[in-house]
C-alpha positions in Angstrom: 168.2 -40.0 -105.4 166.3 -39.2 -108.6 163.2 -37.3 -107.7 160.0 -38.5 -109.3 158.7 -36.0 -112.3 155.2 -35.6 -112.7 153.2 -36.2 -115.9 152.4 -32.3 -115.9 156.1 -32.1 -117.2 155.5 -34.2 -120.4 152.1 -32.2 -120.8 154.2 -29.0 -120.7 156.9 -30.6 -123.2 154.0 -31.6 -125.7 152.2 -28.4 -125.2 155.7 -26.6 -126.8 155.8 -29.0 -129.7 154.3 -28.1 -133.2 151.0 -29.3 -133.7 151.7 -31.8 -136.4 154.3 -33.3 -133.8 152.3 -33.2 -130.8 149.5 -35.7 -132.5 152.4 -37.8 -133.1 153.6 -37.3 -129.7 150.6 -38.2 -128.1 150.1 -41.3 -130.1 153.3 -42.5 -128.9 152.7 -41.6 -125.8 149.5 -43.4 -125.5 151.1 -46.4 -126.9 153.8 -46.4 -124.2 151.3 -46.0 -121.5 148.9 -48.6 -122.9 151.6 -51.4 -123.3 153.3 -51.3 -119.7 151.5 -49.8 -116.8 154.1 -49.0 -114.5 156.7 -47.1 -116.1 157.6 -43.5 -114.9 157.3 -40.8 -116.8 159.2 -37.7 -116.8 161.1 -35.4 -119.1 165.1 -35.7 -119.0 167.6 -34.4 -121.8 165.1 -32.4 -123.2 163.1 -35.7 -124.2 160.0 -37.7 -122.7 161.4 -40.3 -121.2 160.1 -43.3 -119.8 161.9 -45.4 -116.6 161.6 -48.9 -115.1 164.6 -50.1 -113.2 166.6 -47.6 -115.5 165.9 -46.0 -118.7 163.5 -47.7 -121.0 162.5 -45.6 -123.9 161.9 -41.7 -125.0 160.5 -39.7 -127.6 161.6 -36.1 -128.7 161.3 -33.7 -131.3 163.2 -33.9 -134.7 163.4 -32.0 -137.9 160.9 -34.0 -139.6 158.8 -35.4 -136.9 159.5 -37.2 -133.4 162.2 -39.9 -132.6 160.7 -42.9 -130.6 163.8 -44.5 -129.1 165.2 -47.0 -126.6 168.2 -46.3 -124.5 169.2 -50.2 -124.8 167.9 -50.7 -128.6 171.1 -52.6 -129.9 169.9 -55.0 -127.9 166.4 -55.6 -129.1 165.4 -57.8 -131.5 163.7 -55.1 -133.7 162.5 -57.8 -136.4 161.2 -55.3 -139.0 164.7 -53.3 -138.7 162.7 -50.1 -138.0 165.5 -48.9 -135.3 168.3 -46.7 -136.9 171.0 -45.0 -135.2 173.9 -42.8 -136.7 176.4 -40.3 -135.4 176.2 -41.7 -131.6 172.3 -41.5 -131.5 170.4 -43.9 -129.3 168.7 -46.3 -131.7 165.1 -44.8 -132.7 162.4 -45.0 -135.1 161.7 -42.3 -137.3 157.9 -41.1 -136.8 156.9 -38.5 -139.6 153.5 -39.4 -139.8 150.3 -41.4 -138.2 151.2 -44.1 -140.8 154.6 -44.6 -139.5 152.8 -45.8 -136.3 152.5 -49.4 -135.8 150.9 -50.0 -132.4 151.5 -53.5 -131.9 155.0 -53.1 -132.9 156.0 -50.3 -130.7 153.9 -52.1 -127.6 156.1 -55.0 -128.2 159.2 -53.3 -128.3 158.6 -51.2 -124.9 157.4 -54.4 -123.4 160.8 -56.1 -124.5 162.9 -53.0 -123.5 161.3 -53.4 -119.9 162.2 -56.9 -119.8 166.0 -56.3 -120.6 166.0 -53.9 -117.5 164.2 -56.5 -115.6 167.1 -58.8 -116.0 
C-alpha cells in the first residue's frame, strides 16, 4: 500500500528549486489545490505529484522553468493545444514565466484529468 506523503514533502521540494522556479511552481500548486480539493499531494519520481484514484498531474523543474504535466494527458481535450510531449515524456505544459500561467485553463485541465480517473 502506498504511504500517504505529507504536504511538507512538497514544501521541501519547492525549497530546493531556484527562486524564479519556486514562484512558478507555487502558483501552479495553488491552482491545482484550488481546482480540486480532494487530491493527494506528494513527491514521487522527483516531481510534485497529485493523485485521485491514480496519478492525475505533476509539476517538475525543467531547464527553463517548470513542466506542468498530466499522466493521462493524451486523453485530455486540450483545446488550446498547450500540451507537448517528446522523447517519451508525459504530456506537459511548459511554464517559463507567470505569463504562461492561465489559471482557468489549468484548473479546467486538472478537473478533466480527475474525471478521467473517476471513470
